[in-house]
Steps between C-alpha positions, in 0.01 A plus 500: 500500500207321660488386862848351560601449139673708237470403136556642155158393375154397613587141413804500732282622788238234426774234502646631826157483665447144377845400625427653840162329532649163392790530743767499230788734416496711819605249764389510862532740788709335772352525848145580383256229613182625333356428159624708207318829458278475193568751224226749419302452182633685200287789374253425220696726265845434359785652696714749312832664563497847651777616275800701600411860581754745631 
């Protein structure tokens, strides 16, 4: 999970961020008149899964 996205891999998160910044895949928020909120930059390191710890 990063910002508003959940993905199974670093690549899926990168793609979700690109889609958000390009205005594709996520649609629009009805009734909101402002510009889309820009996504934060991804960290310089590769994201990794936390794993499932019980």
